C-alpha positions as CSV (number, residue, x, y, z in Angstrom):
1,M,0.0,0.0,0.0
2,F,1.1,3.6,-0.4
3,S,0.2,7.1,0.7
4,A,0.6,10.1,-1.7
5,S,0.3,13.8,-1.4
6,P,0.6,16.7,-3.9
7,A,3.3,19.2,-4.3
8,E,1.3,22.4,-4.5
9,Q,2.4,25.0,-7.0
10,E,0.6,28.3,-7.4
11,G,-1.2,28.6,-10.7
12,S,-0.6,25.0,-11.8
13,R,-2.1,21.6,-11.3
14,P,-0.6,19.8,-8.2
15,R,1.7,16.8,-8.9
16,Y,1.3,13.9,-6.6
17,H,4.3,11.9,-5.2
18,I,4.6,9.0,-2.9
19,D,5.1,9.8,0.8
20,Y,5.7,6.2,1.8
21,G,4.9,2.7,0.8
22,I,4.5,-0.5,2.9
23,A,4.9,-3.9,1.3
24,S,3.1,-7.1,2.3
25,K,5.2,-10.3,2.9
26,S,4.2,-11.6,-0.5
27,A,4.9,-8.4,-2.5
28,P,8.1,-8.4,-4.6
29,G,8.8,-4.8,-3.6
30,T,7.2,-1.6,-2.6
31,V,6.6,1.9,-4.0
32,A,9.6,4.1,-3.3
33,A,9.1,7.3,-1.3
34,G,9.4,10.4,-3.6
35,T,8.2,8.6,-6.7
36,S,6.3,11.0,-8.9
37,I,2.9,9.8,-10.1
38,P,2.1,10.4,-13.8
39,N,-0.7,13.0,-14.6
40,D,-2.9,10.3,-16.3
41,S,-3.0,8.1,-13.2
42,I,-6.3,7.2,-11.5
43,V,-4.8,8.9,-8.4
44,Y,-5.8,12.3,-9.8
45,G,-9.4,11.1,-10.3
46,C,-9.9,11.0,-6.5
47,T,-11.0,14.6,-5.9
48,A,-13.1,14.2,-2.8
49,I,-12.7,12.5,0.6
50,G,-14.0,9.0,0.2
51,Q,-14.0,9.0,-3.6
52,T,-12.4,5.9,-5.0
53,G,-10.8,4.7,-8.2
54,H,-9.5,1.5,-9.7
55,S,-7.2,1.1,-12.7
56,S,-4.4,-0.9,-14.3
57,E,-1.2,1.1,-14.6
58,S,2.4,0.6,-15.3
59,W,4.2,3.5,-13.6
60,I,5.3,1.4,-10.5
61,V,7.1,-1.4,-12.4
62,R,7.4,-2.2,-16.1
63,K,4.2,-4.1,-16.3
64,S,0.5,-3.3,-15.7
65,L,-0.6,-3.6,-12.1
66,A,-4.0,-3.2,-10.5
67,I,-4.2,-0.1,-8.4
68,E,-7.1,0.9,-6.0
69,C,-7.1,4.3,-4.3
70,V,-9.2,6.5,-2.2
71,G,-9.1,10.2,-1.3
72,I,-8.3,10.9,2.4
73,P,-8.0,14.2,4.3
74,G,-4.9,16.3,3.4
75,F,-2.2,17.5,5.8
76,A,-3.1,20.3,8.1
77,G,-3.3,23.5,6.1
78,A,-3.1,21.8,2.8
79,T,-5.5,22.7,0.0
80,F,-5.6,19.3,-1.7
81,L,-6.3,15.7,-0.5
82,R,-3.9,12.9,0.1
83,I,-4.5,9.6,-1.6
84,A,-4.2,6.1,0.0
85,G,-3.7,3.3,-2.4
86,I,-3.2,-0.5,-2.7
87,V,-1.2,-2.1,-5.5
88,R,-1.8,-5.7,-6.4
89,F,1.2,-7.5,-7.8
90,R,-0.3,-10.9,-8.4
91,I,-3.0,-11.5,-11.1
92,Q,-5.1,-13.6,-8.7
93,D,-5.1,-10.7,-6.2
94,A,-6.4,-8.3,-8.9
95,E,-9.3,-10.5,-10.1
96,H,-12.7,-9.3,-9.0
97,D,-16.3,-9.4,-10.0
98,S,-17.6,-7.1,-12.7
99,L,-19.4,-5.0,-10.1
100,E,-17.1,-2.6,-8.4
101,I,-18.1,-0.3,-5.5
102,V,-16.7,3.3,-5.7
103,H,-17.6,6.7,-4.3
104,G,-17.8,9.9,-6.3
105,N,-19.9,12.5,-8.1
106,V,-22.2,10.8,-10.5
107,L,-22.4,13.9,-12.7
108,A,-18.6,14.3,-12.8
109,P,-17.2,10.8,-13.6
110,A,-13.5,10.4,-13.1
111,G,-11.2,9.0,-15.8
112,S,-10.0,10.1,-19.2
113,G,-11.6,9.9,-22.6
114,P,-15.2,10.4,-23.8
115,K,-17.8,9.5,-21.2
116,V,-21.6,8.8,-21.3
117,I,-23.7,9.4,-18.3
118,C,-26.9,7.2,-18.3
119,Q,-30.0,8.1,-16.5
120,L,-33.5,6.6,-16.2
121,V,-36.5,8.7,-17.2
122,N,-40.2,7.9,-17.5
123,D,-42.3,7.9,-20.6
124,Q,-44.1,11.1,-19.6
125,A,-41.0,13.1,-18.4
126,K,-41.1,16.4,-20.4
127,V,-39.4,17.8,-17.4
128,R,-37.2,15.6,-15.2
129,G,-38.7,15.4,-11.7
130,G,-36.4,13.8,-9.2
131,G,-33.2,12.0,-8.3
132,V,-30.2,12.1,-10.6
133,A,-32.4,13.2,-13.5
134,R,-33.4,16.4,-11.7
135,A,-29.8,17.2,-10.7
136,S,-28.7,16.5,-14.3
137,A,-31.4,19.0,-15.6
138,Q,-30.1,21.6,-13.2
139,Q,-26.5,21.1,-14.1
140,F,-27.1,20.7,-17.9
141,P,-30.2,22.7,-18.7
142,A,-29.5,22.6,-22.5
143,A,-29.7,18.8,-22.4
144,Q,-33.0,19.0,-20.6
145,Q,-34.4,21.3,-23.2
146,Q,-33.3,19.1,-26.1
147,F,-34.9,16.1,-24.4
148,S,-38.2,17.9,-23.8
149,Q,-38.4,18.9,-27.5
150,W,-37.5,15.3,-28.6
151,I,-39.9,13.3,-26.4
152,V,-43.1,15.3,-27.4
153,Q,-42.5,14.4,-31.0
154,M,-43.2,10.7,-30.6
155,P,-46.4,8.9,-29.4
156,R,-46.3,7.7,-25.8
157,R,-46.7,4.1,-26.8
158,E,-43.4,4.3,-28.8
159,R,-41.3,5.9,-26.1
160,L,-40.3,2.9,-23.9
161,G,-36.8,1.6,-24.8
162,R,-35.8,4.8,-26.7
163,V,-32.6,6.7,-25.8
164,H,-31.9,10.4,-26.2
165,F,-28.3,11.5,-26.4
166,A,-27.3,15.1,-25.6
167,N,-23.7,16.4,-25.7
168,V,-23.1,18.8,-22.8
169,G,-19.7,19.9,-23.8
170,G,-16.3,18.4,-24.5
171,D,-16.4,14.6,-24.4
172,L,-19.4,14.3,-22.0
173,T,-22.8,13.0,-23.2
174,I,-26.0,12.6,-21.3
175,A,-28.0,9.5,-22.3
176,S,-31.6,9.4,-21.1
177,L,-33.1,5.9,-21.1
178,I,-36.9,5.7,-21.2
179,A,-37.5,2.6,-19.2
180,Q,-40.1,3.7,-16.6
181,E,-43.8,3.7,-17.3
182,G,-45.5,6.7,-15.7
183,Y,-44.5,8.3,-12.4
184,G,-45.7,8.8,-8.9
185,A,-47.0,6.3,-6.3
186,S,-47.7,2.8,-7.5
187,S,-48.5,-0.6,-6.0
188,S,-45.9,-2.2,-8.3
189,P,-42.6,-1.1,-9.8
190,R,-42.8,1.2,-12.7
191,I,-39.5,0.2,-14.2
192,R,-39.7,-1.9,-17.4
193,Y,-36.7,-4.3,-17.8
194,A,-37.0,-5.2,-21.5
195,P,-36.9,-1.5,-22.5
196,L,-34.1,-0.9,-20.0
197,E,-32.1,-3.8,-21.5
198,H,-32.7,-2.5,-25.0
199,G,-31.7,1.0,-23.9
200,F,-28.4,-0.2,-22.5
201,S,-27.7,-2.0,-25.8
202,V,-28.2,1.3,-27.7
203,V,-25.9,3.1,-25.2
204,A,-23.3,0.3,-25.6
205,Q,-23.3,0.7,-29.3
206,F,-23.0,4.5,-29.0
207,A,-20.0,4.0,-26.6
208,V,-18.3,1.6,-29.1
209,D,-18.8,4.1,-31.9
210,H,-17.4,7.0,-29.9
211,K,-14.8,5.0,-27.9
212,A,-16.5,6.1,-24.7
213,S,-16.9,4.7,-21.2
214,V,-20.4,4.5,-19.8
215,H,-21.5,5.7,-16.3
216,T,-24.9,5.1,-14.9
217,P,-26.6,5.9,-11.6
218,R,-28.0,3.2,-9.3
219,I,-31.1,2.9,-11.3
220,G,-34.3,2.6,-9.4
221,V,-33.1,2.6,-5.8
222,G,-34.2,6.2,-5.2
223,L,-37.6,7.3,-6.4
224,V,-38.4,4.2,-8.4
225,R,-39.2,0.9,-6.8
226,Q,-37.6,-2.0,-8.6
227,D,-35.7,-5.3,-8.4
228,R,-32.1,-4.2,-7.9
229,D,-30.7,-7.7,-8.6
230,R,-32.5,-8.0,-11.9
231,C,-31.5,-4.5,-12.8
232,T,-27.9,-5.3,-12.1
233,A,-28.2,-8.4,-14.3
234,V,-29.2,-6.2,-17.2
235,C,-26.1,-4.1,-16.7
236,V,-23.9,-7.2,-16.5
237,W,-25.4,-8.6,-19.6
238,C,-24.5,-5.4,-21.5
239,D,-21.1,-5.4,-20.0
240,K,-20.4,-9.0,-21.1
241,S,-22.0,-8.7,-24.6
242,E,-20.2,-8.5,-27.9
243,F,-19.9,-4.8,-27.6
244,Q,-16.8,-5.0,-25.3
245,V,-17.5,-1.6,-23.8
246,R,-16.8,-0.6,-20.2
247,I,-20.0,0.1,-18.4
248,R,-19.7,1.8,-15.1
249,P,-23.0,2.0,-13.2
250,W,-22.6,4.7,-10.5
251,L,-25.5,3.2,-8.5
252,C,-26.9,5.9,-6.3
253,A,-29.1,8.9,-6.7
254,I,-27.8,12.3,-5.7
255,R,-29.1,13.7,-2.4
256,P,-30.4,17.3,-2.6
257,A,-27.5,18.8,-0.7
258,Q,-24.9,16.3,-1.5
259,R,-23.1,15.5,-4.7
260,S,-20.6,13.0,-3.4
261,V,-22.4,9.7,-3.2
262,S,-21.9,6.0,-2.8
263,V,-21.6,4.5,-6.3
264,C,-20.5,1.4,-8.1
265,R,-19.4,0.6,-11.6
266,F,-18.9,-2.3,-13.9
267,R,-15.6,-3.0,-15.6
268,G,-15.2,-5.0,-18.8
């Protein structure tokens, strides 16, 4: 394991370096103190206390190693966080399920390259009413306006399973999956699994075409009642399909006054 802190320089991005490393008995070595961490490392993606990241990187030795890290409080008086990390030298230590629990801002996914944020909306949602969709509409009003104009142009019976894509700047795209029938109180779940599965397939193809990673909230656990295990199975199916795309479901809705949430993601 290791601990890293940034060398703060006024007017420039901080550069993280290793403060110390501790090796297990089975590790062939440890990370040397003072080692500079490359700017493209997952370490820089942990921008909040408790936010986690997982990646395979080769800056420690000359081969790719699994790294898991988490943001922790900085030193007294410091502006930026410290990072605690674990390096797994053995392949069997790095093996894990396709479902990975992380913490972070669902509307600001970490990592490099193009990204798609998925969100579940209902088939009557001209204006997004709650959960991640509401927070998304507040942060990206242009995407909300595009969606509103798009959904009213099709009959309601044709909406389930459709996906609306809206670029919100740079390499970030909002994908709105229509897989909920109606809204409000109901004696049974409103989520519809077949449209959800189809929607994920559409998003997966979009991601392949644009070489993007896919990030999705914890669908249905907030304002929508649903079978979480079945919903997870839909995501896993997409992740293991012929698309070979990394799907990262960030599986929690945003609380009104809190953007840092408990999330999880799938890795291909």
